[in-house]
C-alpha positions as CSV (number, residue, x, y, z in Angstrom):
1,M,22.9,-14.2,7.5
2,K,19.9,-16.3,7.4
3,S,18.9,-15.0,4.0
4,K,22.4,-15.7,2.7
5,I,22.1,-19.3,4.0
6,L,18.7,-19.8,2.3
7,L,20.1,-18.2,-0.9
8,G,23.0,-20.7,-0.7
9,G,20.6,-23.5,-0.1
10,Y,18.7,-22.5,-3.3
11,I,21.9,-22.6,-5.3
12,L,22.7,-25.9,-3.8
13,L,19.4,-27.2,-4.8
14,I,19.9,-26.1,-8.4
15,A,23.3,-27.7,-8.5
16,I,21.9,-30.9,-7.1
17,H,19.0,-30.9,-9.6
18,L,21.3,-30.3,-12.6
19,I,23.7,-33.0,-11.5
20,A,20.8,-35.4,-11.0
21,D,19.6,-34.7,-14.5
22,L,23.0,-35.4,-15.9
23,I,23.5,-38.6,-14.2
24,S,19.8,-39.6,-14.6
25,H,19.1,-40.0,-10.8
26,E,15.4,-39.7,-10.8
27,A,14.8,-39.4,-7.0
28,Y,17.1,-36.5,-6.5
29,F,16.0,-34.9,-9.8
30,Q,12.3,-34.9,-8.5
31,L,13.0,-34.0,-4.9
32,S,15.4,-31.2,-5.7
33,K,12.8,-29.7,-8.2
34,V,10.0,-29.8,-5.7
35,A,12.2,-28.1,-3.2
36,L,13.2,-25.1,-5.2
37,M,10.3,-22.8,-5.0
38,P,9.8,-23.3,-1.2
39,M,13.5,-22.4,-0.6
40,L,13.1,-19.4,-2.8
41,M,10.0,-18.4,-0.8
42,F,11.8,-18.8,2.6
43,W,14.7,-16.6,1.1
44,V,12.1,-13.8,0.1
45,Y,10.5,-13.9,3.5
46,T,13.9,-13.5,5.3
47,Q,15.2,-10.9,2.8
48,A,12.0,-8.7,3.2
49,N,13.0,-8.4,6.9
50,G,9.5,-7.6,8.1
51,Y,8.9,-4.8,5.5
52,V,5.5,-5.7,3.8
53,T,4.1,-4.2,0.6
54,L,1.5,-5.4,-1.7
55,T,4.0,-6.3,-4.4
56,R,5.9,-8.4,-1.8
57,L,2.8,-10.2,-0.7
58,L,1.9,-11.0,-4.4
59,L,5.2,-12.7,-4.9
60,F,4.2,-15.6,-2.6
61,P,1.1,-16.8,-4.5
62,A,3.0,-16.2,-7.8
63,L,5.9,-18.6,-6.4
64,V,3.2,-21.1,-5.1
65,A,1.6,-21.2,-8.6
66,S,5.1,-21.8,-10.0
67,W,5.7,-24.6,-7.5
68,G,2.6,-26.1,-8.7
69,G,3.6,-26.0,-12.2
70,D,7.1,-27.6,-11.3
71,I,5.2,-30.5,-9.7
72,F,2.8,-31.1,-12.6
73,L,5.4,-31.0,-15.2
74,L,7.3,-33.8,-13.4
75,F,4.6,-36.1,-14.9
76,Q,5.0,-36.2,-18.6
77,A,3.0,-39.4,-19.3
78,N,-0.4,-37.6,-19.5
79,Q,-0.9,-34.3,-21.4
80,W,-3.3,-33.2,-18.7
81,Y,-0.4,-32.8,-16.3
82,F,1.2,-30.5,-19.0
83,I,-1.9,-28.4,-19.3
84,S,-2.3,-28.2,-15.5
85,G,1.3,-27.3,-15.2
86,L,0.9,-24.7,-17.9
87,G,-2.2,-23.4,-16.0
88,C,-0.2,-22.9,-12.8
89,F,2.5,-21.1,-14.6
90,L,-0.1,-18.8,-16.4
91,I,-1.5,-17.8,-13.0
92,G,2.1,-17.1,-11.8
93,Q,2.8,-15.0,-15.0
94,L,-0.4,-13.0,-14.6
95,L,0.7,-12.2,-11.0
96,Y,4.2,-11.3,-12.2
97,A,2.6,-8.9,-14.6
98,L,0.5,-7.3,-12.0
99,I,3.4,-7.1,-9.6
100,F,5.5,-5.3,-12.2
101,A,2.6,-3.0,-13.0
102,K,2.2,-2.1,-9.3
103,A,6.0,-1.9,-8.6
104,K,6.4,1.5,-10.3
105,N,6.9,4.9,-8.8
106,L,5.6,6.8,-11.8
107,Q,2.8,6.3,-14.3
108,R,3.9,6.4,-17.9
109,S,2.4,5.8,-21.2
110,F,3.6,2.9,-23.5
111,S,6.6,3.5,-25.7
112,F,7.1,1.5,-28.8
113,W,10.6,0.2,-27.9
114,Q,9.0,-1.2,-24.6
115,L,6.5,-3.2,-26.7
116,T,9.0,-4.6,-29.2
117,P,10.3,-7.5,-27.1
118,G,6.8,-8.7,-26.3
119,I,5.8,-8.4,-29.9
120,F,9.0,-10.5,-30.9
121,V,7.9,-13.2,-28.4
122,V,4.4,-13.4,-29.8
123,G,5.6,-13.3,-33.3
124,F,8.2,-16.0,-32.9
125,S,5.8,-18.3,-31.0
126,F,3.0,-18.0,-33.6
127,L,5.3,-18.3,-36.6
128,V,7.7,-21.1,-35.4
129,I,6.2,-22.9,-32.4
130,T,2.4,-22.7,-33.0
131,P,2.5,-24.7,-36.3
132,Q,4.1,-27.7,-34.3
133,V,1.5,-27.7,-31.5
134,P,-1.3,-30.3,-31.5
135,G,-4.7,-28.8,-31.9
136,E,-5.9,-29.6,-28.4
137,L,-2.9,-27.6,-26.9
138,L,-3.2,-24.7,-29.3
139,A,-5.4,-22.5,-27.1
140,P,-3.6,-23.0,-23.8
141,V,-0.1,-22.6,-25.5
142,G,-1.2,-19.4,-27.3
143,L,-2.8,-17.9,-24.2
144,Y,0.3,-18.7,-22.2
145,T,2.5,-17.0,-24.9
146,L,0.5,-13.8,-24.6
147,C,0.9,-13.9,-20.8
148,L,4.7,-14.2,-21.2
149,A,4.8,-11.2,-23.5
150,L,2.7,-9.3,-21.0
151,V,5.1,-10.0,-18.2
152,L,8.0,-8.9,-20.3
153,T,6.2,-5.8,-21.4
154,S,5.3,-5.0,-17.8
155,A,9.0,-5.4,-16.8
156,M,10.0,-3.1,-19.7
157,R,7.4,-0.4,-18.8
158,R,9.2,0.2,-15.4
159,Y,12.0,2.1,-17.3
160,Q,12.9,5.3,-15.1
161,A,9.9,4.3,-12.9
162,T,11.9,2.2,-10.3
163,N,15.6,2.1,-9.4
164,H,18.3,0.8,-11.8
165,F,18.7,-2.4,-10.1
166,S,15.1,-3.3,-9.8
167,Y,14.5,-2.4,-13.4
168,K,17.5,-4.2,-14.9
169,T,17.0,-7.5,-12.8
170,G,13.3,-7.5,-13.7
171,V,13.8,-7.2,-17.4
172,I,16.6,-9.9,-17.3
173,G,14.5,-12.2,-15.2
174,S,11.4,-11.8,-17.4
175,A,13.5,-12.5,-20.4
176,L,15.1,-15.5,-19.0
177,F,11.7,-16.8,-18.2
178,V,10.7,-16.3,-21.8
179,L,13.9,-18.2,-22.9
180,S,13.3,-21.1,-20.5
181,D,9.6,-21.5,-21.7
182,S,10.6,-21.1,-25.3
183,L,13.2,-23.9,-24.9
184,I,10.4,-26.1,-23.3
185,A,8.2,-25.5,-26.3
186,I,10.9,-26.0,-28.9
187,N,12.0,-29.3,-27.2
188,K,8.4,-30.6,-26.8
189,F,6.8,-29.5,-30.1
190,W,9.7,-28.9,-32.6
191,M,12.9,-30.6,-32.1
192,T,14.9,-32.4,-29.4
193,L,17.5,-30.1,-27.9
194,P,20.8,-31.4,-26.5
195,Y,20.8,-31.0,-22.7
196,A,17.4,-29.4,-22.9
197,T,16.4,-29.6,-19.3
198,I,19.8,-28.3,-18.2
199,W,19.3,-25.2,-20.1
200,I,15.6,-24.9,-19.2
201,M,16.1,-25.3,-15.4
202,T,19.2,-23.0,-15.3
203,T,17.3,-20.1,-17.0
204,Y,14.2,-20.8,-15.1
205,C,15.8,-20.8,-11.7
206,L,17.8,-17.8,-12.4
207,A,14.7,-16.0,-13.7
208,Q,12.7,-16.8,-10.6
209,Y,15.5,-15.4,-8.4
210,L,16.0,-12.2,-10.5
211,I,12.2,-11.3,-10.6
212,C,12.1,-11.7,-6.8
213,Y,15.2,-9.7,-6.3
214,S,13.7,-7.1,-8.6
215,I,10.7,-6.6,-6.4
216,L,12.6,-6.7,-3.1
217,K,15.0,-4.0,-4.6
218,H,12.1,-1.8,-5.7
219,D,10.7,-1.7,-2.3
220,D,14.3,-1.2,-0.7
221,Q,14.2,2.3,0.4
222,S,18.0,2.4,0.6
223,S,18.1,2.0,-3.2
């Protein structure tokens, strides 16, 4: 019951955040964004029900890193806040890649089809986004793109190495994270997108939830 209440709180915070964005209410927009990851962390804690594994433990620093990224990206006036936010999310993505690498029941070699989505992400970024990125941001944006591709590839590699729900939600969550960050890059460096933050935050919040659900479901012995 407690975990359902917390998940409901997470959904409510997302709704408040999106509505605050639509009506340009800065205070609710910022407060709801800052509260999102702590609420999700509490949900993970209650959903784990005392069953502790390495992958579950690694979820918390990954979410803390994402929380730091959320906070830094609230401040757009200085590009160093953007770089700091990117750095926080990079740490989170590396942790997610490690989590997916550990959350497998079998060791399998790479298959080409598992690499394809990651290759597409890198190719799209370097062909479409990179030419629009200022020189001082080129290295951090490029490195972060590689980390995104690594997370998606790590999620894809779990095919037949975890249960169906864990695999499916992990891949969808990782893909939504890629989509969310791609929308950020397109909106920031290439063209202004209508309702950009609505789409960015919707895909981001769903991605975080699905990745957490994926790891919890992998360790769920009833699956």
